[in-house]
VEXSE-737035 format. One record per residue (C-alpha): chain; residue in three letters; x negated, y, z. Coordinates in Angstrom, 3 decimals, padded with zeros to 6 digits. Example, Ala and Ser with C-alpha at 12.3 -4.5 7.8 and 13.67 -1.06 7.14 Angstrom:
// VEXSE-737035
pt mol: A; type: ALA; u: -012.300; v: -004.500; w: 007.800
pt mol: A; type: SER; u: -013.670; v: -001.060; w: 007.140
***
This chain:
// VEXSE-737035
pt mol: A; type: ILE; u: -029.747; v: 003.533; w: 032.888
pt mol: A; type: VAL; u: -028.784; v: 007.184; w: 032.696
pt mol: A; type: GLY; u: -025.441; v: 007.433; w: 030.910
pt mol: A; type: LYS; u: -025.090; v: 003.631; w: 030.689
pt mol: A; type: PRO; u: -024.387; v: 002.410; w: 034.230
pt mol: A; type: ASN; u: -023.245; v: -001.065; w: 033.136
pt mol: A; type: GLU; u: -026.242; v: -001.842; w: 030.904
pt mol: A; type: ILE; u: -028.914; v: -004.150; w: 032.329
pt mol: A; type: PRO; u: -032.400; v: -003.705; w: 030.841
pt mol: A; type: PRO; u: -034.605; v: -006.748; w: 030.045
pt mol: A; type: VAL; u: -037.001; v: -006.139; w: 032.963
pt mol: A; type: GLN; u: -034.095; v: -006.304; w: 035.412
pt mol: A; type: LYS; u: -032.724; v: -009.463; w: 033.777
pt mol: A; type: GLU; u: -036.143; v: -011.090; w: 034.260
pt mol: A; type: VAL; u: -036.262; v: -010.170; w: 037.957
pt mol: A; type: GLN; u: -032.671; v: -011.373; w: 038.434
pt mol: A; type: LYS; u: -033.623; v: -014.731; w: 036.885
pt mol: A; type: GLU; u: -036.551; v: -015.120; w: 039.327
pt mol: A; type: ILE; u: -034.411; v: -014.193; w: 042.338
pt mol: A; type: ASP; u: -031.711; v: -016.676; w: 041.329
pt mol: A; type: ALA; u: -034.324; v: -019.418; w: 040.837
pt mol: A; type: ALA; u: -035.892; v: -018.737; w: 044.243
pt mol: A; type: GLU; u: -032.508; v: -018.759; w: 045.975
pt mol: A; type: GLY; u: -031.187; v: -021.757; w: 044.046
pt mol: A; type: LYS; u: -027.991; v: -019.854; w: 043.317
pt mol: A; type: PRO; u: -026.917; v: -016.553; w: 041.777
pt mol: A; type: TRP; u: -027.808; v: -013.628; w: 044.042
pt mol: A; type: PRO; u: -026.650; v: -010.579; w: 042.090
pt mol: A; type: MET; u: -028.474; v: -007.299; w: 042.366
pt mol: A; type: ILE; u: -026.616; v: -004.009; w: 042.556
pt mol: A; type: SER; u: -027.413; v: -000.811; w: 040.742
pt mol: A; type: ILE; u: -028.048; v: 002.483; w: 042.442
pt mol: A; type: GLU; u: -028.006; v: 006.012; w: 041.094
pt mol: A; type: ARG; u: -031.450; v: 007.378; w: 040.225
pt mol: A; type: TYR; u: -031.742; v: 010.047; w: 042.925
pt mol: A; type: ALA; u: -030.200; v: 007.770; w: 045.549
pt mol: A; type: PHE; u: -032.970; v: 005.288; w: 044.688
pt mol: A; type: TYR; u: -035.582; v: 007.981; w: 045.293
pt mol: A; type: GLU; u: -034.071; v: 008.778; w: 048.699
pt mol: A; type: ARG; u: -033.916; v: 005.108; w: 049.649
pt mol: A; type: SER; u: -037.563; v: 004.713; w: 048.613
pt mol: A; type: LYS; u: -038.618; v: 007.484; w: 051.000
pt mol: A; type: LYS; u: -037.231; v: 005.432; w: 053.910
pt mol: A; type: ALA; u: -038.686; v: 002.093; w: 052.775
pt mol: A; type: TYR; u: -040.595; v: -000.178; w: 055.137
pt mol: A; type: CYS; u: -043.228; v: -000.566; w: 052.438
pt mol: A; type: VAL; u: -043.752; v: 000.132; w: 048.752
pt mol: A; type: ILE; u: -045.406; v: -002.406; w: 046.471
pt mol: A; type: GLN; u: -046.987; v: -000.952; w: 043.365
pt mol: A; type: THR; u: -047.286; v: -003.324; w: 040.413
pt mol: A; type: GLY; u: -048.653; v: -002.976; w: 036.913
pt mol: A; type: GLU; u: -045.145; v: -002.939; w: 035.406
pt mol: A; type: ARG; u: -044.997; v: -000.222; w: 032.774
pt mol: A; type: ARG; u: -041.488; v: -000.719; w: 031.367
pt mol: A; type: PHE; u: -038.723; v: 001.729; w: 032.175
pt mol: A; type: TYR; u: -036.317; v: 000.652; w: 034.934
pt mol: A; type: GLY; u: -038.889; v: -001.719; w: 036.433
pt mol: A; type: CYS; u: -038.494; v: -000.273; w: 039.949
pt mol: A; type: PHE; u: -036.694; v: -002.334; w: 042.562
pt mol: A; type: ALA; u: -035.709; v: -001.941; w: 046.207
pt mol: A; type: PHE; u: -035.637; v: -005.138; w: 048.254
pt mol: A; type: ARG; u: -034.138; v: -005.403; w: 051.720
pt mol: A; type: LYS; u: -036.393; v: -006.824; w: 054.418
pt mol: A; type: GLY; u: -034.745; v: -009.318; w: 056.710
pt mol: A; type: VAL; u: -035.072; v: -012.491; w: 058.700
pt mol: A; type: VAL; u: -035.205; v: -015.860; w: 056.981
pt mol: A; type: PRO; u: -033.944; v: -018.560; w: 059.350
pt mol: A; type: PRO; u: -035.663; v: -021.975; w: 059.411
pt mol: A; type: ASP; u: -034.139; v: -024.775; w: 057.327
***
């Protein structure tokens, strides 16, 4: 949040809860400065557009390999 770098908006808390549930443990997200986010988005493997209309509902996820259990 501009001017409030330590504040976590409700939409991000909801996504964090889902990530933690999927992982079975806390997997904290990190924040990124607004314009750095825009630059990172330009280099993304893919962009998924959702119907989310709340502010700060944009996320960048890192693609990787998931090893077998």
